[in-house]
PATIGU-565728 format. One record per residue (C-alpha): residue number from 1; x, y, z; residue in one letter. Coordinates in steps of 0.25 Angstrom, whole numbers. Example, Ala and Ser with C-alpha at 12.3 -4.5 7.8 and 13.67 -1.06 7.14 Angstrom:
// residues 2
<site 1 <49 -18 31> A>
<site 2 <55 -4 29> S>
//
This chain:
// residues 461
<site 1 <-88 44 520> M>
<site 2 <-103 39 518> K>
<site 3 <-105 42 533> R>
<site 4 <-99 56 532> K>
<site 5 <-107 59 519> L>
<site 6 <-120 55 526> A>
<site 7 <-117 64 538> M>
<site 8 <-115 75 528> L>
<site 9 <-127 73 521> M>
<site 10 <-135 73 534> T>
<site 11 <-128 85 539> G>
<site 12 <-130 93 526> L>
<site 13 <-145 90 525> L>
<site 14 <-146 95 540> T>
<site 15 <-138 108 537> I>
<site 16 <-146 110 524> S>
<site 17 <-158 109 532> M>
<site 18 <-154 118 542> L>
<site 19 <-150 128 532> S>
<site 20 <-164 127 524> G>
<site 21 <-171 130 537> C>
<site 22 <-162 139 545> G>
<site 23 <-153 147 535> N>
<site 24 <-161 147 522> S>
<site 25 <-163 162 523> A>
<site 26 <-148 163 523> N>
<site 27 <-143 153 513> T>
<site 28 <-146 161 501> E>
<site 29 <-140 174 508> T>
<site 30 <-127 167 511> D>
<site 31 <-125 160 498> T>
<site 32 <-129 170 488> G>
<site 33 <-140 180 484> S>
<site 34 <-151 175 475> A>
<site 35 <-155 189 472> A>
<site 36 <-145 192 462> N>
<site 37 <-149 201 451> T>
<site 38 <-136 204 443> G>
<site 39 <-134 202 429> T>
<site 40 <-131 188 425> T>
<site 41 <-124 183 412> T>
<site 42 <-131 174 403> D>
<site 43 <-123 161 400> T>
<site 44 <-126 162 385> A>
<site 45 <-121 177 385> A>
<site 46 <-107 172 393> S>
<site 47 <-101 166 380> T>
<site 48 <-87 174 383> E>
<site 49 <-81 166 395> Q>
<site 50 <-70 171 404> S>
<site 51 <-55 164 404> D>
<site 52 <-60 156 417> T>
<site 53 <-71 148 411> S>
<site 54 <-63 143 399> T>
<site 55 <-51 139 408> Q>
<site 56 <-60 131 419> T>
<site 57 <-65 120 411> A>
<site 58 <-54 110 411> G>
<site 59 <-54 99 402> S>
<site 60 <-64 88 400> G>
<site 61 <-79 88 403> S>
<site 62 <-86 88 415> A>
<site 63 <-101 87 419> A>
<site 64 <-101 95 433> L>
<site 65 <-112 95 443> T>
<site 66 <-114 108 451> I>
<site 67 <-123 110 463> A>
<site 68 <-127 123 470> W>
<site 69 <-139 128 478> W>
<site 70 <-145 142 477> G>
<site 71 <-156 150 470> N>
<site 72 <-161 151 456> Q>
<site 73 <-152 163 453> T>
<site 74 <-140 154 456> R>
<site 75 <-145 142 449> N>
<site 76 <-146 150 436> E>
<site 77 <-133 157 437> R>
<site 78 <-125 144 441> T>
<site 79 <-131 138 429> Q>
<site 80 <-126 148 420> Q>
<site 81 <-113 148 425> V>
<site 82 <-113 132 423> L>
<site 83 <-118 134 408> D>
<site 84 <-107 144 406> L>
<site 85 <-96 136 411> Y>
<site 86 <-101 124 402> S>
<site 87 <-102 132 390> S>
<site 88 <-87 136 391> A>
<site 89 <-82 123 395> N>
<site 90 <-85 112 386> E>
<site 91 <-88 99 394> G>
<site 92 <-92 105 406> I>
<site 93 <-106 103 411> T>
<site 94 <-114 105 424> F>
<site 95 <-125 99 431> D>
<site 96 <-130 111 439> G>
<site 97 <-138 106 452> Q>
<site 98 <-145 117 460> F>
<site 99 <-153 116 473> A>
<site 100 <-158 125 483> E>
<site 101 <-150 126 496> W>
<site 102 <-156 115 505> A>
<site 103 <-158 105 493> D>
<site 104 <-144 107 489> Y>
<site 105 <-137 102 501> W>
<site 106 <-147 90 502> T>
<site 107 <-142 87 488> K>
<site 108 <-128 89 491> L>
<site 109 <-129 81 503> A>
<site 110 <-135 68 496> T>
<site 111 <-125 69 484> A>
<site 112 <-114 70 494> S>
<site 113 <-118 57 501> A>
<site 114 <-119 50 487> G>
<site 115 <-106 57 481> H>
<site 116 <-114 63 470> T>
<site 117 <-110 77 473> L>
<site 118 <-110 87 461> P>
<site 119 <-96 91 456> D>
<site 120 <-98 106 461> I>
<site 121 <-106 110 473> V>
<site 122 <-111 123 479> Q>
<site 123 <-106 122 494> M>
<site 124 <-110 130 506> D>
<site 125 <-100 134 516> Y>
<site 126 <-107 127 527> S>
<site 127 <-107 114 520> Y>
<site 128 <-92 114 514> L>
<site 129 <-84 108 525> E>
<site 130 <-95 96 526> Q>
<site 131 <-93 93 512> Y>
<site 132 <-78 94 513> V>
<site 133 <-76 86 526> S>
<site 134 <-85 74 519> N>
<site 135 <-75 75 506> G>
<site 136 <-86 80 497> L>
<site 137 <-78 92 491> L>
<site 138 <-66 93 482> V>
<site 139 <-54 102 488> D>
<site 140 <-52 113 477> L>
<site 141 <-38 116 482> T>
<site 142 <-31 109 470> P>
<site 143 <-40 117 460> Y>
<site 144 <-36 129 465> I>
<site 145 <-22 126 465> E>
<site 146 <-22 121 451> N>
<site 147 <-29 133 446> G>
<site 148 <-43 127 443> T>
<site 149 <-50 136 453> I>
<site 150 <-44 149 453> D>
<site 151 <-44 157 466> V>
<site 152 <-34 168 463> S>
<site 153 <-46 179 464> N>
<site 154 <-52 173 476> I>
<site 155 <-49 177 491> S>
<site 156 <-45 167 501> D>
<site 157 <-56 171 510> N>
<site 158 <-67 167 499> A>
<site 159 <-60 154 496> L>
<site 160 <-57 149 511> D>
<site 161 <-71 146 514> P>
<site 162 <-70 135 504> G>
<site 163 <-59 129 512> R>
<site 164 <-60 116 521> V>
<site 165 <-47 112 528> G>
<site 166 <-36 112 518> D>
<site 167 <-45 112 505> G>
<site 168 <-54 122 497> L>
<site 169 <-67 115 494> Y>
<site 170 <-75 126 490> A>
<site 171 <-75 138 480> I>
<site 172 <-83 150 486> N>
<site 173 <-94 153 476> A>
<site 174 <-97 167 482> G>
<site 175 <-93 176 494> V>
<site 176 <-103 181 504> N>
<site 177 <-100 190 516> V>
<site 178 <-106 194 529> P>
<site 179 <-112 207 527> T>
<site 180 <-120 218 535> V>
<site 181 <-130 225 526> V>
<site 182 <-134 238 532> Y>
<site 183 <-143 250 529> N>
<site 184 <-133 261 523> K>
<site 185 <-145 270 521> T>
<site 186 <-149 270 535> L>
<site 187 <-135 272 540> L>
<site 188 <-131 283 530> D>
<site 189 <-143 291 535> E>
<site 190 <-137 291 549> N>
<site 191 <-123 293 546> G>
<site 192 <-119 279 550> I>
<site 193 <-108 271 543> T>
<site 194 <-105 257 542> I>
<site 195 <-91 252 541> K>
<site 196 <-86 237 536> D>
<site 197 <-80 228 546> N>
<site 198 <-86 233 558> M>
<site 199 <-83 227 572> N>
<site 200 <-93 224 581> L>
<site 201 <-91 237 590> E>
<site 202 <-93 246 577> E>
<site 203 <-105 237 574> F>
<site 204 <-111 240 587> Y>
<site 205 <-109 255 586> A>
<site 206 <-115 256 572> V>
<site 207 <-128 247 578> C>
<site 208 <-129 257 589> R>
<site 209 <-127 270 580> E>
<site 210 <-137 265 570> I>
<site 211 <-147 261 580> Y>
<site 212 <-146 274 588> E>
<site 213 <-148 283 575> K>
<site 214 <-158 274 567> T>
<site 215 <-164 264 576> G>
<site 216 <-160 253 566> Y>
<site 217 <-155 240 573> K>
<site 218 <-145 230 570> T>
<site 219 <-148 216 563> D>
<site 220 <-136 206 566> V>
<site 221 <-140 193 561> F>
<site 222 <-152 190 569> Y>
<site 223 <-156 176 567> G>
<site 224 <-144 172 558> N>
<site 225 <-132 175 567> G>
<site 226 <-123 163 566> A>
<site 227 <-114 169 554> D>
<site 228 <-113 182 562> Y>
<site 229 <-108 174 574> L>
<site 230 <-97 168 567> G>
<site 231 <-94 181 561> Y>
<site 232 <-93 188 574> V>
<site 233 <-84 176 580> M>
<site 234 <-74 178 568> R>
<site 235 <-73 192 574> G>
<site 236 <-70 188 587> E>
<site 237 <-58 180 582> G>
<site 238 <-65 167 582> T>
<site 239 <-74 158 575> H>
<site 240 <-88 152 578> L>
<site 241 <-84 137 575> Y>
<site 242 <-71 130 576> S>
<site 243 <-64 122 565> E>
<site 244 <-70 109 571> D>
<site 245 <-85 114 572> G>
<site 246 <-85 120 587> K>
<site 247 <-89 132 592> L>
<site 248 <-76 140 593> L>
<site 249 <-81 155 597> A>
<site 250 <-81 156 612> T>
<site 251 <-93 160 621> E>
<site 252 <-87 175 622> E>
<site 253 <-85 175 607> E>
<site 254 <-99 170 605> L>
<site 255 <-104 182 614> K>
<site 256 <-98 193 605> K>
<site 257 <-109 188 594> F>
<site 258 <-121 189 604> F>
<site 259 <-116 202 610> D>
<site 260 <-120 209 597> I>
<site 261 <-134 205 598> Y>
<site 262 <-135 208 613> E>
<site 263 <-127 221 611> T>
<site 264 <-137 225 600> G>
<site 265 <-150 221 607> M>
<site 266 <-145 228 620> T>
<site 267 <-142 241 613> E>
<site 268 <-154 240 605> G>
<site 269 <-147 240 590> W>
<site 270 <-150 226 587> M>
<site 271 <-163 221 580> C>
<site 272 <-173 216 590> D>
<site 273 <-175 201 586> P>
<site 274 <-190 203 586> S>
<site 275 <-189 210 573> I>
<site 276 <-185 195 566> Y>
<site 277 <-197 189 572> A>
<site 278 <-205 189 559> E>
<site 279 <-193 190 549> R>
<site 280 <-186 179 542> T>
<site 281 <-172 181 547> I>
<site 282 <-161 182 536> G>
<site 283 <-172 187 525> T>
<site 284 <-166 200 519> P>
<site 285 <-180 207 517> E>
<site 286 <-183 204 532> Q>
<site 287 <-169 208 538> M>
<site 288 <-170 221 547> P>
<site 289 <-161 229 538> L>
<site 290 <-172 230 527> V>
<site 291 <-185 225 534> Y>
<site 292 <-192 233 546> G>
<site 293 <-201 244 550> S>
<site 294 <-193 252 558> S>
<site 295 <-178 254 564> P>
<site 296 <-183 246 575> A>
<site 297 <-184 234 567> T>
<site 298 <-173 236 556> M>
<site 299 <-158 235 556> S>
<site 300 <-148 243 549> W>
<site 301 <-140 231 545> C>
<site 302 <-141 216 541> S>
<site 303 <-130 205 544> F>
<site 304 <-130 197 531> T>
<site 305 <-121 192 519> W>
<site 306 <-116 200 507> S>
<site 307 <-126 194 497> N>
<site 308 <-138 198 505> S>
<site 309 <-135 213 501> L>
<site 310 <-144 212 489> A>
<site 311 <-156 205 496> S>
<site 312 <-155 216 508> L>
<site 313 <-154 227 498> R>
<site 314 <-166 222 491> N>
<site 315 <-174 222 503> A>
<site 316 <-170 235 509> A>
<site 317 <-180 247 508> P>
<site 318 <-179 256 497> E>
<site 319 <-168 267 499> G>
<site 320 <-160 259 509> V>
<site 321 <-146 256 505> E>
<site 322 <-139 244 511> L>
<site 323 <-124 242 512> A>
<site 324 <-116 231 518> I>
<site 325 <-104 229 528> T>
<site 326 <-98 218 536> T>
<site 327 <-103 211 549> W>
<site 328 <-96 216 562> P>
<site 329 <-87 209 571> S>
<site 330 <-75 211 580> A>
<site 331 <-66 209 569> D>
<site 332 <-74 209 555> P>
<site 333 <-62 205 547> V>
<site 334 <-61 192 555> A>
<site 335 <-75 190 554> S>
<site 336 <-78 193 539> D>
<site 337 <-77 182 529> Y>
<site 338 <-81 179 514> L>
<site 339 <-93 168 515> K>
<site 340 <-93 159 504> P>
<site 341 <-107 159 498> S>
<site 342 <-105 145 493> M>
<site 343 <-95 137 487> F>
<site 344 <-93 128 475> F>
<site 345 <-86 114 478> C>
<site 346 <-82 102 470> I>
<site 347 <-87 89 476> T>
<site 348 <-78 76 477> T>
<site 349 <-89 69 470> D>
<site 350 <-86 77 457> S>
<site 351 <-80 70 445> A>
<site 352 <-75 83 439> N>
<site 353 <-69 91 450> P>
<site 354 <-59 98 441> D>
<site 355 <-70 103 432> A>
<site 356 <-78 107 444> S>
<site 357 <-66 115 449> A>
<site 358 <-65 122 436> A>
<site 359 <-79 126 436> F>
<site 360 <-78 132 450> I>
<site 361 <-66 140 446> N>
<site 362 <-75 145 435> Y>
<site 363 <-86 149 444> W>
<site 364 <-77 156 453> T>
<site 365 <-68 163 444> N>
<site 366 <-76 166 430> D>
<site 367 <-81 180 428> I>
<site 368 <-92 176 418> E>
<site 369 <-98 165 426> A>
<site 370 <-99 175 438> N>
<site 371 <-106 185 429> K>
<site 372 <-117 174 429> I>
<site 373 <-116 171 444> L>
<site 374 <-115 186 448> L>
<site 375 <-112 182 463> G>
<site 376 <-125 175 465> E>
<site 377 <-117 166 475> R>
<site 378 <-109 177 481> G>
<site 379 <-98 186 477> I>
<site 380 <-88 178 468> P>
<site 381 <-75 175 476> I>
<site 382 <-66 178 464> S>
<site 383 <-63 193 464> S>
<site 384 <-61 193 449> E>
<site 385 <-75 187 447> V>
<site 386 <-81 197 458> A>
<site 387 <-75 208 450> D>
<site 388 <-79 203 437> G>
<site 389 <-94 202 440> I>
<site 390 <-96 213 449> S>
<site 391 <-102 223 439> E>
<site 392 <-112 213 436> L>
<site 393 <-116 212 450> M>
<site 394 <-128 220 456> D>
<site 395 <-125 231 467> A>
<site 396 <-128 222 478> N>
<site 397 <-118 211 473> Q>
<site 398 <-107 222 470> Q>
<site 399 <-109 227 484> D>
<site 400 <-108 214 491> A>
<site 401 <-96 210 482> A>
<site 402 <-89 223 485> N>
<site 403 <-91 221 501> F>
<site 404 <-86 207 500> I>
<site 405 <-74 211 491> N>
<site 406 <-70 224 498> D>
<site 407 <-75 223 512> V>
<site 408 <-76 209 517> V>
<site 409 <-65 201 509> T>
<site 410 <-53 209 513> P>
<site 411 <-58 209 528> N>
<site 412 <-62 194 530> S>
<site 413 <-57 181 535> S>
<site 414 <-60 167 532> T>
<site 415 <-74 162 534> I>
<site 416 <-76 152 545> D>
<site 417 <-77 137 542> A>
<site 418 <-91 132 539> P>
<site 419 <-100 130 551> M>
<site 420 <-98 117 558> P>
<site 421 <-109 106 560> E>
<site 422 <-118 110 572> G>
<site 423 <-117 125 567> A>
<site 424 <-132 126 563> A>
<site 425 <-136 124 577> E>
<site 426 <-126 134 582> V>
<site 427 <-131 144 571> T>
<site 428 <-145 142 577> Q>
<site 429 <-141 145 591> M>
<site 430 <-134 158 587> V>
<site 431 <-147 163 581> N>
<site 432 <-155 159 593> Q>
<site 433 <-145 166 603> L>
<site 434 <-144 178 595> V>
<site 435 <-159 179 596> E>
<site 436 <-159 177 611> K>
<site 437 <-149 188 613> V>
<site 438 <-157 197 605> C>
<site 439 <-169 194 614> Y>
<site 440 <-161 196 626> G>
<site 441 <-163 182 631> E>
<site 442 <-148 179 631> L>
<site 443 <-135 188 633> T>
<site 444 <-125 187 623> A>
<site 445 <-116 179 633> A>
<site 446 <-127 169 635> D>
<site 447 <-129 167 620> A>
<site 448 <-114 166 618> A>
<site 449 <-114 155 629> N>
<site 450 <-126 147 623> Q>
<site 451 <-120 148 610> L>
<site 452 <-106 143 614> Y>
<site 453 <-112 132 623> T>
<site 454 <-123 127 614> Q>
<site 455 <-116 129 600> G>
<site 456 <-104 121 605> S>
<site 457 <-113 110 609> A>
<site 458 <-120 111 595> A>
<site 459 <-107 109 588> L>
<site 460 <-103 98 596> E>
<site 461 <-116 89 592> K>
//
């Protein structure tokens, strides 16, 4: 076990550094927006507690340690909820431990090696399987079966990402979904309508029509396409990775992804890669949807995530209305999924797992607590809670929530398993190969061949 923990610590430190260097622009995008301007509920004013908060304390006292990463907004709102829970449940106290993304995983890796993990930890999807396989997280299934954690208002697609093997080790703290944000003003002016759940042929037709009528081009995840690759593979009836961490998609299936870029460049409607030379890829204010001097350097759409809607709307030129739809694939219903923004888990180092489970239930199901949180970690997974706080959310949050609940949730499938070891190298390959296809240095077939050959080798290391 000591050897396993040492390997885990080394692996987590490596991934943390990779995340900090190569994906920092997207860390906050995928895990909850910091630009939340909705009304918060002051702790002192929240004296009237809901039934849930009075029923979750259990008996006895417990000093719980809880750790999370994020921004100052998240820090303040989380602390308010901890204080609210303590005030309603005598004997329950919290030691809240907050850190930035990279520091958080370094501290957690160190604590896991010394068996001093907090009672409750905020967990990212990419780390979940590693922590479970090393015996560091508690299976929450018994707490669901005995009613401590109520999941009656939560869909299976929102719960399933927390499952590893036969156990449920994590409760989703909020939902995020793949989203195309598009310039509705531009399209309305030209009589073009966007439908949800477009397949690839419908998407191609729309891109051609928009380019012919307006000159605006299409931006398809340039420089950050690995998530969309997995989405396209799901639409082809397969998955990018197998359960044992190998490359599952065939060379022919991988070509379907690169075909999108080759077709767009050949026909002229794909954004030229040269426009990204002096932009920070992934920064909302510099995305071609909202930034550029002419249609030749701008896009009618941006492939992103549902909680990026607010930042893109804030960055859009005055008078431009942005709307949202689903990513296209051969089978959008098979492709689409609910993405956990992050989880809460109980560690096997916890001396108070029962009290920790009661608090996770409170966090998940208590409307008063969520009036403070206001979806900062993503749209609440409880439909009752989401409805209960909807009037307090700003327009962007409400639009995202409606999109998740009305468009994606009824037309989605279970998310893929977390990426296997070696996937970071594959992700880097995808971005490099997309760039070469866009510059005409490789055909889609050549790119698929290289990804299949070199990606498989990377995963075998």
